C-alpha positions as CSV (number, residue, x, y, z in Angstrom):
1,M,25.9,8.8,-10.5
2,Q,25.0,7.6,-7.2
3,Q,28.6,8.4,-5.8
4,K,27.9,12.0,-7.2
5,L,24.5,12.5,-6.0
6,K,25.9,11.4,-2.3
7,I,28.1,14.3,-2.6
8,A,25.9,16.8,-3.7
9,A,23.2,15.5,-0.9
10,L,25.6,15.8,2.0
11,F,27.0,19.2,0.8
12,Y,23.3,20.5,0.4
13,F,22.6,19.5,3.9
14,L,25.6,20.8,5.8
15,F,25.3,24.0,3.5
16,S,21.4,24.2,5.0
17,C,22.2,23.5,8.6
18,L,24.8,26.4,8.6
19,L,21.9,28.8,7.1
20,S,19.4,27.2,9.8
21,I,22.2,28.2,12.6
22,A,23.0,31.8,11.4
23,Q,19.0,32.3,10.7
24,T,17.8,31.0,14.2
25,K,20.8,33.1,16.2
26,D,19.6,36.3,14.4
27,A,16.0,35.4,15.4
28,D,17.0,34.4,19.2
29,D,18.7,38.3,19.7
30,S,16.8,39.1,22.1
31,P,15.5,43.5,21.5
32,K,17.6,44.4,24.3
33,K,20.5,42.7,22.7
34,D,19.9,44.2,19.3
35,S,19.7,47.7,20.5
36,A,22.9,47.5,22.0
37,N,24.5,46.1,19.1
38,R,23.1,49.2,16.8
39,A,24.3,51.4,19.5
40,D,27.8,49.7,19.3
41,T,28.1,49.5,15.6
42,G,26.3,53.1,14.8
43,K,29.1,54.4,13.2
44,L,29.7,51.3,10.8
45,P,28.6,51.6,7.5
46,F,26.5,48.3,8.5
47,A,25.9,46.3,11.5
48,I,28.3,43.9,12.9
49,S,27.3,40.9,15.4
50,R,28.8,42.3,18.7
51,E,30.0,38.3,19.0
52,K,32.4,39.2,17.0
53,R,33.7,42.1,19.2
54,L,37.2,42.0,20.7
55,S,37.3,41.2,24.4
56,D,37.8,44.0,26.4
57,D,41.3,42.4,27.2
58,D,42.2,41.8,23.2
59,L,41.2,45.2,22.3
60,K,43.3,46.8,25.3
61,D,46.3,45.4,23.7
62,K,45.8,45.8,20.5
63,K,48.4,48.2,18.4
64,E,47.0,51.1,16.4
65,G,48.9,52.0,13.2
66,I,50.8,50.5,10.9
67,Y,53.7,48.3,11.9
68,I,55.8,45.3,11.0
69,T,56.7,42.3,12.7
70,A,59.4,39.7,11.5
71,E,60.8,36.7,13.4
72,P,62.8,33.9,12.2
73,D,61.6,30.4,10.7
74,L,63.8,28.0,12.2
75,S,63.0,24.1,12.1
76,S,65.2,20.8,13.2
77,D,63.7,17.4,11.4
78,P,65.8,14.2,10.4
79,Q,63.8,14.0,7.0
80,T,64.2,17.9,5.7
81,G,67.3,19.1,7.9
82,F,68.0,22.6,9.7
83,G,65.7,25.0,8.4
84,A,66.3,28.5,8.4
85,G,64.1,31.6,6.9
86,V,61.9,34.6,7.8
87,E,58.5,35.6,8.1
88,G,57.7,38.9,8.1
89,Q,53.7,40.2,8.5
90,F,52.6,44.1,7.2
91,F,49.8,45.3,9.2
92,I,47.3,47.8,8.8
93,N,45.6,48.5,11.9
94,G,44.4,52.1,12.0
95,K,43.2,54.3,14.9
96,R,41.2,53.2,17.9
97,N,38.4,55.7,16.5
98,D,37.9,53.8,13.5
99,P,34.7,51.8,14.0
100,F,35.8,48.5,12.3
101,F,39.0,48.4,15.3
102,A,36.7,46.5,17.2
103,Y,35.6,44.2,15.2
104,T,38.9,43.5,12.8
105,P,42.1,41.3,13.7
106,Y,43.6,44.2,10.9
107,R,42.4,46.3,8.3
108,A,44.6,44.5,5.8
109,E,47.6,42.4,6.4
110,I,50.5,41.6,3.7
111,D,52.7,38.2,4.9
112,L,56.1,37.6,3.1
113,S,57.9,34.1,4.0
114,V,61.2,32.8,3.0
115,F,62.6,29.2,4.0
116,Y,65.4,27.0,3.0
117,T,66.9,23.9,4.5
118,T,70.3,22.2,4.6
119,K,68.1,19.1,2.6
120,S,67.5,21.9,0.0
121,E,63.8,22.2,0.8
122,R,63.1,25.9,-0.6
123,E,59.7,28.3,-0.1
124,F,58.6,31.4,-0.9
125,E,55.3,32.5,-0.2
126,L,53.3,35.7,-0.4
127,V,49.7,36.0,1.4
128,W,47.5,39.1,1.6
129,D,44.0,39.3,3.6
130,V,41.7,42.8,3.3
131,P,38.7,42.2,5.5
132,Y,35.7,44.4,5.1
133,I,37.8,46.0,1.7
134,F,36.6,50.1,1.2
135,D,34.6,49.8,4.0
136,S,32.3,47.1,2.3
137,K,31.1,43.9,3.0
138,W,33.5,41.8,0.9
139,R,36.7,40.5,2.2
140,L,39.7,39.7,-0.6
141,R,42.4,37.4,0.2
142,G,45.1,35.9,-2.1
143,R,48.1,33.9,-2.0
144,C,51.1,33.2,-4.5
145,E,53.8,30.1,-3.8
146,Y,57.0,29.0,-5.0
147,A,58.2,25.8,-3.3
148,V,60.4,23.2,-3.8
149,N,61.0,19.9,-1.5
150,P,62.9,17.4,-2.0
151,D,62.1,15.5,1.3
152,F,57.9,15.3,1.0
153,L,57.1,11.4,2.3
154,F,54.8,9.4,0.7
155,F,53.1,5.7,2.1
156,G,50.2,5.4,0.1
157,V,46.6,7.4,-0.5
158,N,44.2,4.3,1.0
159,E,43.6,2.4,4.1
160,N,46.7,0.4,3.7
161,T,48.3,3.3,5.2
162,L,46.8,2.5,8.8
163,Q,49.4,-0.4,9.0
164,P,52.5,-0.1,11.4
165,L,55.3,1.8,9.8
166,G,57.8,-1.1,9.1
167,N,55.4,-2.4,6.4
168,L,55.5,0.7,4.1
169,T,59.0,1.0,4.1
170,N,62.3,-0.8,3.2
171,S,65.8,-0.6,3.6
172,D,66.2,2.0,0.9
173,E,66.8,5.2,2.3
174,F,64.7,7.1,-0.2
175,Y,61.7,4.5,-0.7
176,N,59.0,6.8,0.8
177,T,60.7,9.9,-0.4
178,Y,60.0,12.4,-3.5
179,Q,60.6,15.8,-4.9
180,Q,57.9,18.0,-5.5
181,Q,58.3,21.8,-7.2
182,E,55.2,23.8,-7.0
183,A,54.0,27.2,-8.4
184,S,50.5,28.4,-7.5
185,A,48.3,31.4,-7.2
186,N,45.3,31.8,-5.4
187,V,42.5,34.3,-4.7
188,T,39.1,34.1,-3.1
189,L,36.2,37.0,-2.6
190,E,33.8,36.1,0.5
191,H,30.9,38.4,1.3
192,S,29.4,38.7,4.7
193,W,25.6,38.6,5.6
194,F,23.5,38.1,8.9
195,E,26.0,40.8,10.7
196,G,29.0,39.3,9.6
197,K,28.6,36.1,11.3
198,V,28.3,34.2,7.8
199,R,30.3,34.4,4.8
200,T,30.2,33.4,1.3
201,L,33.2,32.8,-0.8
202,I,33.8,31.7,-4.5
203,G,37.7,31.9,-5.6
204,Y,40.2,30.3,-8.2
205,E,43.4,28.5,-8.0
206,L,45.7,27.6,-10.9
207,A,48.6,25.7,-9.9
208,G,51.8,24.0,-11.7
209,Y,53.5,20.7,-10.5
210,Q,56.8,18.8,-11.4
211,T,57.1,15.4,-9.3
212,S,60.1,12.9,-9.3
213,T,61.6,10.4,-6.9
214,P,65.2,10.2,-6.5
215,L,65.0,5.9,-6.7
216,D,62.5,5.9,-9.6
217,N,62.2,1.7,-9.7
218,N,63.0,1.6,-6.3
219,A,60.7,4.1,-4.8
220,L,56.7,3.4,-3.7
221,L,55.5,6.5,-5.3
222,Y,56.8,5.8,-8.8
223,Q,55.7,2.0,-8.5
224,E,52.5,3.3,-7.7
225,A,52.5,5.3,-10.7
226,Q,53.5,2.9,-13.1
227,E,51.0,0.2,-11.9
228,G,48.1,2.9,-12.6
229,L,47.4,2.8,-8.9
230,I,48.1,6.7,-8.5
231,K,47.9,10.0,-10.4
232,G,49.8,13.1,-10.5
233,Y,53.2,12.0,-11.1
234,G,55.5,13.7,-13.5
235,T,54.6,17.3,-14.7
236,N,51.1,18.7,-14.4
237,H,48.9,21.1,-13.7
238,T,45.5,21.8,-12.1
239,G,42.6,24.4,-12.1
240,L,40.3,24.8,-9.4
241,L,37.1,26.6,-8.8
242,Q,36.4,27.1,-5.0
243,L,33.1,27.4,-3.3
244,G,32.5,27.8,0.5
245,I,30.1,28.9,3.6
246,I,31.5,29.8,6.5
247,Y,29.7,30.7,10.2
248,D,31.9,32.6,12.1
249,T,31.5,34.0,15.8
250,R,35.2,34.2,16.8
251,D,36.1,37.3,18.7
252,L,40.0,37.6,17.6
253,E,41.1,35.6,14.3
254,A,44.6,35.1,15.0
255,D,43.9,34.1,18.9
256,P,40.3,33.7,19.8
257,S,39.1,33.2,23.2
258,A,35.5,32.8,22.3
259,G,33.2,31.5,19.6
260,S,32.6,29.3,16.8
261,Y,33.4,28.8,13.1
262,I,32.2,26.5,11.4
263,E,33.4,25.8,7.0
264,L,32.1,24.0,4.3
265,T,34.0,24.2,1.6
266,N,34.0,22.2,-2.1
267,E,36.8,22.4,-4.8
268,Y,35.7,21.3,-7.9
269,S,38.9,20.8,-11.3
270,S,38.1,20.0,-14.7
271,P,39.8,20.6,-17.9
272,A,37.2,23.6,-18.6
273,L,39.0,25.1,-15.3
274,G,42.4,24.4,-16.9
275,S,42.9,21.7,-15.4
276,Q,44.2,18.5,-16.3
277,F,42.2,16.3,-13.8
278,T,38.1,16.2,-13.1
279,Y,37.6,15.5,-8.9
280,N,36.2,17.1,-6.3
281,R,36.9,17.9,-2.8
282,T,34.8,18.3,0.0
283,F,35.8,19.7,3.4
284,F,33.8,20.4,6.7
285,H,35.3,21.5,9.6
286,Y,34.2,22.7,13.3
287,N,36.2,25.1,15.6
288,Y,35.0,26.1,19.0
289,Y,36.5,28.5,21.7
290,Q,35.6,29.2,25.1
291,R,37.1,31.2,28.0
292,L,37.0,29.3,31.1
293,L,37.1,31.0,34.6
294,P,38.3,34.0,34.1
295,G,37.4,35.2,38.1
296,T,40.4,32.6,38.5
297,F,43.0,32.9,35.3
298,Q,44.0,36.0,33.6
299,K,43.4,33.6,30.3
300,L,42.1,30.1,29.9
301,V,40.7,29.1,26.5
302,F,39.3,25.8,25.5
303,A,40.0,24.9,22.0
304,F,38.3,22.1,19.7
305,R,38.2,21.5,16.3
306,F,36.8,18.8,14.5
307,G,36.8,18.3,10.5
308,V,36.1,15.5,7.8
309,G,37.3,15.6,4.1
310,Y,36.0,13.4,0.9
311,T,37.8,13.6,-2.4
312,T,36.0,11.7,-5.4
313,L,36.6,10.7,-9.1
314,N,40.2,11.1,-10.1
315,A,42.5,13.2,-8.4
316,P,46.2,13.5,-8.5
317,F,47.9,11.9,-5.4
318,Y,48.7,15.2,-3.6
319,E,45.1,16.3,-3.5
320,Y,44.7,13.5,-1.0
321,L,47.6,15.0,1.5
322,D,46.1,18.7,2.5
323,Q,42.5,20.1,2.7
324,W,41.9,23.4,1.6
325,T,40.2,26.1,3.8
326,S,39.7,29.5,3.5
327,I,42.3,30.3,5.8
328,G,44.7,27.9,4.6
329,D,45.3,24.3,3.7
330,V,44.8,21.9,6.6
331,E,48.2,20.0,5.8
332,G,47.6,15.9,5.7
333,L,47.3,13.4,8.6
334,G,50.5,13.9,10.5
335,G,52.6,16.6,11.2
336,S,52.9,19.9,12.7
337,Q,48.9,20.5,11.7
338,T,47.1,17.2,12.3
339,L,48.7,14.5,14.3
340,R,51.3,15.7,16.2
341,G,54.2,13.4,16.4
342,Y,53.4,11.3,13.6
343,D,55.3,11.8,10.1
344,E,53.8,14.2,8.0
345,S,51.2,13.0,5.1
346,R,51.3,9.7,7.4
347,F,48.0,8.5,6.9
348,A,46.0,9.3,3.5
349,G,42.8,8.5,1.9
350,P,39.8,9.6,0.0
351,A,38.2,10.4,3.3
352,V,39.8,11.9,6.3
353,S,38.8,12.7,9.9
354,L,40.4,14.6,12.8
355,A,39.8,16.5,15.6
356,N,42.1,18.8,17.8
357,V,42.0,19.5,21.6
358,E,44.0,22.1,23.3
359,L,43.7,24.3,26.6
360,R,45.5,27.6,26.2
361,Y,46.6,29.2,29.7
362,R,48.3,32.4,29.5
363,F,50.5,32.9,32.7
364,A,52.6,36.2,31.7
365,Q,52.3,38.8,29.5
366,T,54.4,41.8,29.2
367,D,55.3,45.4,27.0
368,F,58.6,45.5,25.4
369,L,60.0,48.5,23.0
370,K,56.6,48.9,22.6
371,Q,55.8,45.5,21.4
372,H,53.2,43.2,23.5
373,L,53.9,40.0,24.3
374,G,51.9,37.3,25.9
375,F,53.1,33.7,27.0
376,Y,51.4,30.5,27.3
377,I,51.6,26.7,27.6
378,I,49.1,24.3,26.1
379,P,48.9,20.9,26.4
380,F,46.8,19.1,23.5
381,F,45.5,16.0,22.2
382,D,45.0,15.0,18.4
383,A,42.9,12.5,16.4
384,G,42.4,11.4,13.2
385,G,41.6,8.4,11.0
386,I,41.4,7.7,7.1
387,G,39.0,5.6,5.1
388,N,38.5,4.5,1.3
389,T,35.4,5.9,1.7
390,L,33.2,7.9,4.0
391,D,31.5,5.6,6.2
392,R,34.9,4.2,7.1
393,V,36.3,7.2,8.6
394,A,33.4,6.7,11.7
395,N,35.7,3.3,12.5
396,F,37.5,3.3,15.5
397,Q,40.0,0.9,14.0
398,N,40.9,3.5,11.4
399,L,41.7,6.3,14.3
400,R,45.0,6.9,15.8
401,F,45.8,9.6,18.2
402,S,49.1,11.4,19.6
403,A,49.2,14.0,22.2
404,G,52.0,16.4,24.2
405,P,52.6,20.1,25.5
406,G,53.2,22.8,23.9
407,A,54.2,26.7,24.2
408,Q,53.3,29.9,22.3
409,I,54.0,33.8,22.5
410,A,51.4,35.9,21.3
411,W,53.3,38.6,19.8
412,N,50.7,41.8,19.3
413,E,48.2,39.8,19.3
414,D,48.1,39.1,15.5
415,T,51.5,36.7,15.4
416,I,51.6,33.4,17.2
417,L,54.9,31.8,17.4
418,R,54.3,28.4,18.5
419,F,56.1,25.5,19.8
420,D,55.4,21.6,19.9
421,F,56.5,18.4,21.1
422,G,53.9,15.6,20.3
423,L,54.3,12.2,21.3
424,C,52.6,8.8,19.2
425,P,53.2,5.1,19.3
426,E,55.3,5.5,16.3
427,G,58.2,8.4,18.0
428,S,58.2,11.9,18.5
429,Q,58.8,15.0,16.7
430,F,59.2,18.8,17.5
431,Y,57.7,21.8,15.4
432,F,58.0,24.9,15.7
433,G,55.5,27.4,13.6
434,I,53.8,30.9,12.6
435,G,50.3,30.5,14.0
436,Q,47.5,28.6,15.9
437,I,46.4,25.2,13.6
438,F,43.2,26.1,14.4
């Protein structure tokens, strides 16, 4: 009971802080700025903060109308093998005379991806996003996914995962490996407040899982399931109620040059929601973007992310391996989205903290076959830690670090092709992905 009260108090405190920030920002705006905002958004059905307006540079490069982008999704990893697939995006941007054109990344987007690897990993995902649907203050997002991955890694879900890698493995090739089949569907609705700078969210997710190990008795996941140390092994399903509040002043969602993104989300699962488990998961994260030396560089952006999450009660093991946000899951600590260079899901526990710093420098841009391309180099630094309790993530002994160089291609502003080479004390890994990690 005391644990639940602590979680509720933390959620209420962070919720109050976000509302206070939004109200203070509104109150501090000068009459002159208010007048400028009204003039700039006069044709809109409601006011949108000028902070959310695309920069003149990004607005100039934004493509009009309806268009499709598609790119190969290639990867090579000693765990999953060589992977190939395709990801395509269907965009509806509208015309430049549409008053929403300067304030939204698009009027609607549908994203379809298909992926397959030589070690039988398969994934199909359909995602849609419609900001200001029907010219209202509502935003509709959704996702349907089917995936089979026989090469997931499992090292445990507590502070023991902080041990050196050799202590968590043995001579069996598949000791840390398991297969998971997942089918899931998610839909969320967001409502805008304070001229679009604040959004409240409600959503629901239903997912089914089938988990197995190739070695059974000699696999770590199977052993911990038999000993009652983890839940979720075998066939099961979850139903989740999702709530959140978002403070967002980014100028371009796909590739921000300025602004902040602060989000507090909470997921609750119980049999009443169609789940086999009862648990709660809270995640807070803060993203900050600032353009540096605009008179000297074409585009140089300092990007920073900090996050902390806490999962309580009787969660299945796989719910400790990622954190949910309104803009997509943040995968477990380690891998392409968090601690680049470490194995995916290398560290896991009830409490998790993470931080990422990137310096995004656009050194060239061009138009080719009516497509706009921007080229970036991006050095990065990552940090993260886990704990069995929330206070333990503040322990500097639990932190791990990685760093490396990266590169990106921005295609028509909304599609980001990302290449990262992460270095850490346990080795190095190369990643290719679609979209910014934050």
